[in-house]
N, C-alpha and C positions, 0 to 999 in steps of 0.2 A: 368478730366479737372482741371487745376491748379489755376484758379482764377474765381472771380465772373463775369468778362467780358465774359469769354468763356461760362459760363452758360447762360448769357443774350443772346449771339449770337445764341446759340442752341435753346433757347426758342422762339426766333423770327423765326428761321427756321421751327419750328414745329407749327407756327401760334398760339402761346399762346398770349392771351390778358388778362393781369392782372397787379397787382401792382408791381410784382417782376421784371418787365422789367426795372425798375429804379434801379440804382446801390445802392442808399441809402436804398431803401425798401428791396432789396435782402440782404444787409448786416444786417439790423435789423432783418429780418426773420431768418437768420443763427445764429444770436446771441440769439434769443428767443427760437428757437427749437420748440418742439411740443406745447409749451405754447403760441407761437406766431400765431395769425390768418393768417398772410401772409404766413408763412411757411406751415401751414396746407392746405392753399388754393392751393398753387402751387404743393405740393405733391399730393393732392387729384385730381387735374386736370390731372397730368401725369398718376396716377394710374387708373383713369377712362378711359383714352384713351387706355391704355393697356388692361383693362378689356373688352372693346368693341371689340378690334381687336383680341385679343387672346382668347376671350370667356372663361375667367377664372371663376371659382366658387367663388373665394374670390374677394372682392372689398373694396374700402375705401370710406366711406361716406364723402362728402364735407361739410355736415351740422353738423358733430360731433364736439362738443365743449370740450369734456373731453379729456385731453391729454393722460391718460392711455388707454382709449378705442380706441383712434386714433392710438396709438402705437401698440395695440394688433391687430387691423385690418390690419395695414400696415405690421406687421411681418408675419401675416398669408398669405397675398398676395405675399410677397417676397419669402416665402417658397414655394408657389405653382409655382412661376416663376422660381424657381431653382437658387436663388441668391447665388453667390459663396462666399459672405462675411458672414462667420458664426456668427460674432458678431451682425448681424442684426436679426437673427432668434433664437439664443440661449442665455443663460444667463439671468440675472434679467431683467425684462421688463423696469425698470426705468433707466438702464444703456445702453440701446441699441442705443439711439439717443441723448446722453447727450453732447458729445463733438462736437465742431464746425467742426473738420475734418471729423467726421462721417457723419454729416449732408450734408456737401459738397460732400462727396463721395456717399451719397444716391441720391442726385440730379443727379450726373454724371451717376450713374447706371440706373436710371429711364429714363433719356434722351437718353442714348445710346440704351437701349432696345426698346424704342418707335421708334427711327430712324431705327433701324434694322428691326423691324416688318413692318414698312411702306415700306421700300425698298423691303423686301421679297414679300409682297403682291402686289407690283407694278410689279414685274417680273413674278409672278405666276397668272394663271387665277383665276377668282372669285370663281369658284366651288371648287377649291382646296385651300380653305382658310387655313391659318396656324393654327394648333392646337397644343397646348403644350402637349407632351406625359406625362401622369401622371404615377407616380411610383406606381405600384401595390404591396400591402403588401402580405406577405405569407398567411395571413388569407384570404384575398380576393381571392387569387389564389386557395386555398384549397376549399373554398365555391363554386367558379365557377366550379371547376372540379367535385365537389360532385353533383351539380345540373345537370351537363352533364351526369354523370354516372347513376343518377336516372331517367333521361329522363324528367326533369321538365322544361327544357328550361330556357330562360332568365327571371328572376323575374321582376315584374313591378317596376317602379321607385318609387312609393309612398308607397311601402309595408313597414310595420314596422318590426323591428327585431324579435319581439315575433311571429308575424304571419309567418315570413319566417322560423323560426326554428320549429314552430309547423307543418308547411307543410313538412319540411324535415323529422321530426320525424315520422309523419304519413306514408310518402312514404317509409321510411327506414323499418319500421315495416312490411309494406305490402310486400316488397321485401323479407324480412327475412322469412316470412311464406311460401313463394313459394320455398325456397331453402332447400336442404337436410340438415339433422342435422349433426353437426360437421364441417360445412364449416367455421363457425366463432366460435372461442373458447369462453368459459365463461370469463367474466371480472375478472381481477386479484383482484380488490377491490370490494368485494361483500357486499353491504349494503342493507339489507332487507327493511329498511325504511329510509326515508329522515333524514339527520343529522340536528341537531339544530345549531343555530348560535354559541353557545359555543363549540360544537363539531367541527365545521369547524375551529374555532380559535385554538383549541387544535391540530387539524390536521396540520394547518399551522405552529404552533410552532414546531411540530415534524419534519416537512419538512425542516424548517429553520435550525434546529440543525443538521440533517443528511446532508443537503447541505453543511454546513460549514465543517463538519467532512470529507466528501469525497472530497471536494475542497482542503482541506489541504493534503489529501493523494495523490491526483493527483499532486499537486505541489511538494510533497516529491519525488515521482517517477521521475518527470522531473528533479529535482535537482540531484538525484542519477545518472540519465543518463548523465547529464552534467559533473558531477565529474568523471564518468567512462571514458568518451571521453577525458577529460583532462589528465587522468592517462595514456592513450595510447600514448600521445605525450611527455611523460617524457623520453622515450627511445631516444638515440642518433640517431638511424636510422630513427625515425619518425619526428625529429625536422625539417628536410628538407621538409617534406610533411605537415607541420602544416597548411599552408594556404589551401591546397587541402582538408584536413580533416575538417577544419572549414567551408568551403563553403558547403560541402556535408551535414554536420551536421545541419547547419542553414536551409538548404532546407528541410530536414526532420522535423526539429523543427517547421517550419511553418505549416506543415501538422498536427502536434500534438497539435497545439495551440488551435484548436477548442474543444479539449477534456480536456482542462485545467479546465474549469468550466462546471457545469451541464447545467445551462441555461434552455431553453424551453424543453429540453429532459427529465428533471427530476422534473418538477414542478407539481402542483396539477392536472393540466389539463392532463398532460402525465400519471399520476397515474390513473385517471378516464378512460382514453382511453386504458390503457394497458390490454392485454389479458392474460389468464392463462399460455399460452405457453412461456411467457417471463420469468417465474420462472424456466424453464428447462435450466440448465447450461450444455453446452456440454463439454465433457472432453477435456483437452488439448492434449491428445494423439490420438484423433479421426482424421480421414482422412480430414475432412473439415477444421480443425484447423491446421493440420500439413502441408497442402499445402501452408500456408502463413508463417509458422514458421520453416519449414525444411531447412536444409543446407547440404552442401557436407560432413561435418564431421560426421553428424548423420548416414551416410550410412556405416560407418566402425563399424562393430559389434565386440565386444570383445568376443574372444573364451572362451571355458569352462576352468575355472581355476581348477587345481587339488586340491583334498581335502587334506589338511594338518593335519587334525585331531585336537587334542587339546581339545576335549570335555571330561569333567571329568566323565560324567556318562557312558562313553564307556570303562573305565578302571576299573579293579578289585582293591579294596583297598588293601594296603600292610598288611602283617600279623602283629599282635601286637608284639611289642618288649618285649623279655623276659629278666628280670634283670640277670646279670652275677652270682649273688649269688644263685639264684634258680637253674641255670644250674650246679654249683659246688655241691650244696646240693644233687642233684639227683645221683651223682657219689659216695657219701658216704665220710666219713672223711678219711684223709690220715694217714697212720701208725697205723691202728687199729689191731695190732697183737693179735693172740689168743695163750696163753701160755699153754693151756690145751692139745695141740697136742704133737706130738713127737718132731721131729727136726724142730724147727721154728714155731711150733704151727699150721701149715697147713693153717690157714686163714690169716696169717700176710701178709701185703702188704707194700712195701716201706721200709723205714729205720726202722720203728717200728717193722716190721716183723723180720728183722735181729737181733734186740735186743732180741726178744723172742727166736730165735734159739740158741743164746749163752747161754741163761739160761737153755735150754734143755740139751746142751752138758755138762755143769758144774755139773749137778746133784744137790744134796742137797746144795752144797756150793754156787751155782749161786744165790739162793734167800735167803741166810742166813741173810742178812742185808737189811732192807726195804728202809732206806734212801739212801744207796749206789746204790741200783738197780734203784731207781726212778730218780736219778740225770741226767742221760744221756737222757732219753726220755723227761724230762722236758726242758733240754736245746734245744733239737731238736724242740720241739713244740714251744718254745719261738722264735727261729729263723724263723720258718715258719710263725708265727703270725706277726713278724716284716715285712716280705716280703709282706704279704697280706695287711698290713695296708696302704700301698701306693695306693692301688686300691679300697679298700672297705670302705664303710661308717661305722659310729660308731655302728649302730645296727648289722651290719654284723660282726664287730670285736668282739663284746660281744658274739655273738652266737658261733663264732669260738673258743673263749677262753673257753666257757662252754664245748664245745666238747673235747678240749684238756684235761681239768681238769677231765672230765668224763673218758676219755681214760686212763689217768694216774692212776686214782683211781682203774679202772678195772685191770690194769697191776699190781698194788701193791697188790691187793687182790690175784691175781693169783700167784704172787711170794711167798707170805707167805704160801700159801697152798702147793706150790711145795716144799718149803724148809722143812717144817715139815714132 
């Protein structure tokens, strides 16, 4: 309704008898709000009519003088009636009926609901009176199903919560004694004695920390999934199917939204109700899991790969490297002629042996002068030493020189004895 005159006409049609039938009084009531007695009076009359016809549990007292209490009763009844205007039933209580537009809209809603109810009851027989369907909570559904399963029937209307749960606990223990062992597992949270208030607070703190941690992990996984889907659309072939991919992904994302936060499935109540089999984690390779995660590509099994070796323990170590000077030392010094033999000394090898042979042929004159005889082998040894210096280290050169000097000395001694 757009004006006060429409409200007055509707109140007349509903047989309302009060001060707000006057335009000035209605204007004053809308200006004063819940603090105005006229506004509280007209709202209480409409709410009382709906309470009688709808048989609601909540009602608004017409004798209430406290604006806050009046607003609380009115909000409770509007919530039971299923008011579509959320600002009347949510938010701070002091802000729900503060503006003039909200008050006018409230009167419009109550008048419309009352007219609709009267027309409905006029068309229907009296025995089928209109009843508001009440929204049943999950807790109420679970308790109702539990009483049916235990065979308790419908509990009385005036039963207290403590008496109700005591009866449930007693009946449940009685049924458990008649069942075979192992039908119901042991509880996951085993407390041998009741926890103190401080321990319950500590348990609540631990739950809060874990809840925040795993909520963050779930959000991270969903973010990684979103980024992965976006990377698929980078390809030029997939840019034409971007809309199709986005629609399918958003559809799947709605199904995953309920797993974003733990909620009631991970609170303290769920911990107390959890059984020991919840700790058994099934392998991802099991048949029960693979039926939901398997794909066509997994059916292609990679064949046996040939063994290429390369393992160090399967090979024999190489032989130790022998220095070149040790190999030469084993063959003996070069040119070590023996002048005590006949022609050439018999044991002479190489160029040194040839020199010894000439000494044998010359008789006494071959070794008559010691310096002349030793000059040629010395030059030969010096040339050999220069050739080996290119490939040998300093210690090897010194050893080779000592061998040459020793050989020269032996040859000199042999020449002197032969000449005499």
